[in-house]
C-alpha positions in Angstrom: 72.2 117.2 72.5 73.6 114.6 74.9 77.2 113.8 75.6 78.6 110.6 77.2 81.4 111.5 79.5 83.8 110.3 82.2 83.7 112.8 85.0 86.9 113.1 87.0 86.9 113.9 90.7 87.8 117.5 90.0 84.7 118.0 87.8 86.5 117.9 84.5 84.5 115.9 81.9 86.2 113.8 79.2 83.9 112.7 76.4 84.1 108.9 76.1 84.8 109.1 72.3 87.6 111.3 70.9 88.8 111.6 67.4 92.3 110.0 67.4 94.8 112.2 65.5 97.7 109.8 65.1 98.7 109.5 61.4 96.6 112.5 60.4 99.4 114.1 58.4 99.7 117.8 58.6 100.4 118.1 54.8 97.3 116.2 53.8 94.0 117.9 53.0 92.3 114.7 54.3 93.4 115.7 57.8 91.6 119.0 57.7 88.6 117.3 56.2 88.5 114.5 58.8 88.8 116.9 61.7 86.1 119.2 60.3 83.8 116.2 59.6 84.4 115.0 63.2 83.4 118.3 64.7 80.3 118.6 62.4 79.3 115.0 63.3 79.3 115.7 67.0 82.7 114.6 68.3 83.3 116.6 71.5 87.0 115.6 71.9 90.2 115.1 70.0 93.3 113.2 71.0 96.6 114.7 69.7 100.3 114.7 70.6 103.4 116.7 70.0 105.0 113.9 68.0 102.1 113.6 65.6 103.3 116.9 64.2 99.9 118.1 63.2 98.8 120.4 66.1 99.6 123.5 64.2 97.1 122.4 61.5 94.4 121.0 63.7 94.6 123.6 66.4 93.1 126.5 64.3 90.3 124.3 63.0 89.3 123.5 66.6 89.7 127.1 67.9 87.5 128.5 65.0 84.8 125.8 65.3 81.4 127.5 65.8 79.9 124.6 67.8 77.3 123.7 65.2 77.0 119.9 65.0 74.6 117.0 64.5 72.5 116.6 67.6 72.7 113.2 69.3 69.8 112.5 71.6 69.6 108.7 71.7 72.7 108.3 73.9 72.4 105.2 76.2 74.1 104.9 79.5 77.3 102.8 79.2 79.5 101.2 81.8 80.6 103.7 84.5 80.0 106.8 82.2 77.3 109.4 82.5 75.1 111.2 80.0 75.1 115.0 80.3 73.6 117.8 78.3 75.8 119.8 76.0 75.3 122.8 78.3 76.6 120.8 81.3 79.5 119.6 79.3 80.5 123.1 78.2 80.1 124.4 81.8 82.6 121.7 82.9 85.4 123.6 81.0 85.4 125.9 84.1 86.6 123.1 86.2 88.9 123.0 88.1 90.6 126.4 87.6 87.7 128.7 86.7 86.5 129.9 83.3 89.2 129.8 80.6 89.9 133.0 78.6 89.0 131.1 75.4 85.5 130.0 74.4 86.3 126.3 74.0 83.8 123.8 72.9 86.0 120.8 72.3 88.0 118.8 74.8 91.6 118.3 73.6 94.2 115.8 74.9 97.9 116.3 74.1 101.0 114.5 75.0 104.6 115.4 75.9 107.1 113.5 73.7 110.1 111.6 75.3 112.6 114.0 73.8 111.2 116.7 76.2 111.2 114.6 79.4 112.7 117.4 81.5 110.9 120.1 83.5 111.8 122.7 80.9 110.8 120.3 78.1 107.4 119.7 79.5 106.8 123.4 79.8 108.0 124.1 76.3 105.6 121.5 74.8 102.8 122.8 76.8 103.3 126.4 75.6 103.5 125.2 72.0 100.2 123.3 72.4 98.5 126.3 73.9 99.8 128.5 71.0 98.5 126.1 68.4 95.1 125.8 69.9 94.9 129.4 71.1 94.1 128.4 74.6 95.0 129.4 78.2 95.1 125.8 79.4 95.3 122.2 78.2 92.3 120.0 78.9 94.4 116.8 79.4 98.2 116.4 79.1 99.9 113.0 79.2 103.5 111.8 79.4 103.7 110.0 76.1 105.4 106.6 76.6 107.5 105.8 79.7 110.8 106.8 78.1 113.2 106.2 75.3 112.9 103.3 72.9 115.3 102.5 70.1 112.3 101.9 67.8 111.1 105.5 68.0 111.4 107.6 64.9 112.4 111.2 65.4 109.7 113.7 64.2 110.6 114.9 60.7 110.8 118.5 61.9 113.9 117.8 63.9 115.8 117.0 60.7 116.3 113.3 61.1 117.5 110.7 63.7 118.1 111.6 67.3 121.1 110.2 69.2 118.8 109.7 72.2 117.1 106.7 70.6 119.7 104.1 71.3 119.4 100.6 72.8 121.7 101.7 75.6 119.4 104.6 76.6 116.4 102.3 76.3 117.9 99.8 78.7 119.0 102.5 81.2 116.8 103.0 84.3 114.5 105.9 83.4 112.5 105.8 86.7 113.8 109.1 88.1 113.2 110.9 84.8 109.6 109.8 85.0 109.2 110.9 88.6 110.8 114.3 87.9 108.5 114.9 84.9 105.4 113.8 86.8 106.2 116.3 89.6 106.4 118.9 86.9 103.0 117.9 85.5 101.6 118.2 89.1 103.1 121.7 89.5 101.7 122.8 86.1 98.2 121.4 87.0 98.2 123.6 90.1 99.4 126.6 88.1 96.3 126.2 86.0 98.1 125.1 82.8 96.6 121.6 82.8 93.0 120.7 83.7 93.8 117.0 84.0 97.1 115.0 83.8 98.0 111.4 83.1 100.3 109.0 81.3 100.4 106.8 78.2 101.7 103.3 77.7 102.7 102.9 81.4 103.0 99.4 82.6 103.2 98.4 86.3 106.9 98.8 86.5 106.6 102.4 85.2 103.5 103.3 87.2 104.4 101.9 90.6 107.4 104.1 91.4 105.4 107.2 90.5 102.5 106.0 92.7 104.8 105.2 95.6 106.4 108.7 95.3 103.0 110.4 95.3 101.8 108.3 98.3 104.9 109.2 100.3 104.6 112.9 99.6 100.9 112.8 100.4 101.8 111.1 103.8 104.3 113.9 104.4 101.6 116.5 103.9 102.2 117.5 100.3 98.7 118.7 99.3 99.7 119.1 95.6 100.8 115.4 95.1 98.5 113.8 92.6 98.0 110.3 91.2 97.8 110.1 87.4 94.2 110.5 86.2 94.5 108.6 82.9 96.6 105.8 81.5 96.2 105.5 77.7 97.3 102.1 76.4 97.0 99.8 73.4 93.9 97.9 74.2 91.2 96.0 72.2 89.3 92.8 72.1 92.4 90.9 70.9 94.9 92.7 73.1 93.3 93.2 76.6 94.7 94.9 79.7 97.0 92.8 81.9 95.3 92.0 85.2 98.0 93.5 87.3 97.8 96.8 85.5 94.0 96.8 85.6 94.1 96.4 89.4 96.7 99.1 89.9 94.7 101.6 87.9 91.4 100.7 89.5 93.0 100.9 93.0 94.2 104.4 92.3 91.3 105.8 90.4 93.1 105.9 87.0 90.9 105.9 84.0 92.0 103.6 81.2 91.8 105.0 77.6 92.0 102.5 74.8 93.9 103.3 71.6 94.1 101.0 68.6 90.6 99.8 69.7 90.0 98.4 66.2 93.6 97.0 66.0 96.8 98.1 64.3 97.1 99.1 60.7 97.8 95.5 59.7 95.1 93.9 61.8 92.0 96.0 61.5 90.7 94.1 58.5 91.1 90.8 60.3 89.4 92.1 63.5 86.3 93.7 61.8 85.7 90.5 59.8 86.0 88.1 62.7 82.8 85.9 62.7 81.9 86.8 66.3 82.3 90.5 65.6 80.2 90.4 62.4 77.5 88.3 64.0 77.0 90.8 66.8 77.2 93.7 64.3 74.4 92.2 62.2 72.2 91.6 65.2 72.4 95.3 66.2 72.5 96.6 62.7 75.8 98.5 63.1 79.2 98.4 61.6 81.7 95.8 63.0 83.9 98.7 64.1 81.1 99.9 66.3 81.0 96.5 68.1 84.7 96.7 68.9 84.4 100.3 70.1 81.3 99.6 72.1 83.0 96.6 73.8 85.7 98.9 75.1 83.2 101.5 76.3 81.0 99.0 78.1 84.2 97.7 79.7 84.7 101.2 81.1 87.4 102.5 78.7 87.3 105.7 76.7 88.2 105.3 73.1 90.0 107.2 70.2 88.9 105.9 66.8 90.7 107.6 64.0 90.4 107.7 60.2 91.3 110.0 57.3 88.1 109.1 55.5 85.1 111.3 56.2 82.6 108.4 56.0 84.5 106.3 58.5 84.8 109.3 60.9 81.0 109.4 60.8 80.6 105.6 61.1 82.9 105.5 64.1 80.6 107.8 66.0 77.5 105.8 65.4 77.8 103.7 68.6 75.8 105.5 71.3 72.3 104.0 70.6 72.9 100.3 71.4 74.2 98.1 74.2 75.5 94.5 74.0 74.2 92.0 76.5 76.4 90.0 78.9 76.6 87.0 76.6 77.8 89.1 73.7 80.4 90.8 75.9 81.6 87.5 77.1 82.0 86.2 73.5 84.0 89.2 72.6 86.2 89.1 75.7 87.0 85.5 75.0 88.7 86.5 71.8 91.7 87.9 73.7 95.0 86.6 72.2 97.4 89.3 73.7 98.1 90.4 70.1 100.1 93.6 70.4 100.5 95.7 67.2 102.9 98.4 68.5 106.1 98.3 70.5 105.9 96.7 73.9 106.2 99.4 76.6 107.7 96.7 78.9 110.9 96.9 76.8 111.5 100.4 78.3 113.2 100.4 81.7 
């Protein structure tokens, strides 16, 4: 079996396609079914988060997975990514800290929620994640959003609204909080708790102070100072990455991961029925969703398709055997309308 991966400079391999776990409700049987189907279909990675409130349900499914899945051999090279054997992929779990105590077969991303943006909070959520997945380290941990936004709903388990989520707190300068948390992430990476670290929804104004702090510490001889390895953002054919953010990430070796690659809840139907998308899908004999996902992959972005329906989980993984040509990529890229479906991270100071 072959796996398409992004290999970080430390040897860690992130599969290009992860099952997105947002809106997979812990109480729904469809969540267990979707995750089990993904693993059986051949997904080698899941993207989860503390605030999704489902890690306690998904973790045991992943930890008990026996590794038996549909073999995918017709995997074409795509963008900057590389094709490796399943053996090479599994061996990469030993990077960068040595062989983990658990026999992991699936790469799992998690995220620290903004209510825990303190050194102690980051550690607390890490330990909860490791307990849920029965692991000794987290494959990839991200800081989830740049900070507080009044539009965030508090996870139900907390018992309701949180006084943190006010407009006043949203408008306050949260730069130092981000820098402090990032330094904690670095420290935990070097302790072996994280194999890779990054951020999510960070725009230039959020990233630059962190990058400047890291650069200054590197110049002062701090060998543990690290740039983020990943920035996960809302990104699709109709909502493409701002040029300034794209340049910053490329200049610092930061991988971009696309979420909502098919669009938001209210826009997916419109996106997959767009004439340009359906035309290209018909040519390659694939689902329109595969065209949107493959566009992102060929642009060099990893993706996180999600669904609670087993058949769509399977369909969303059927995208390794074809490549779109330059003209098709140009047609799709020309559809950009900066159509954001979620909150704008730029509203967070």
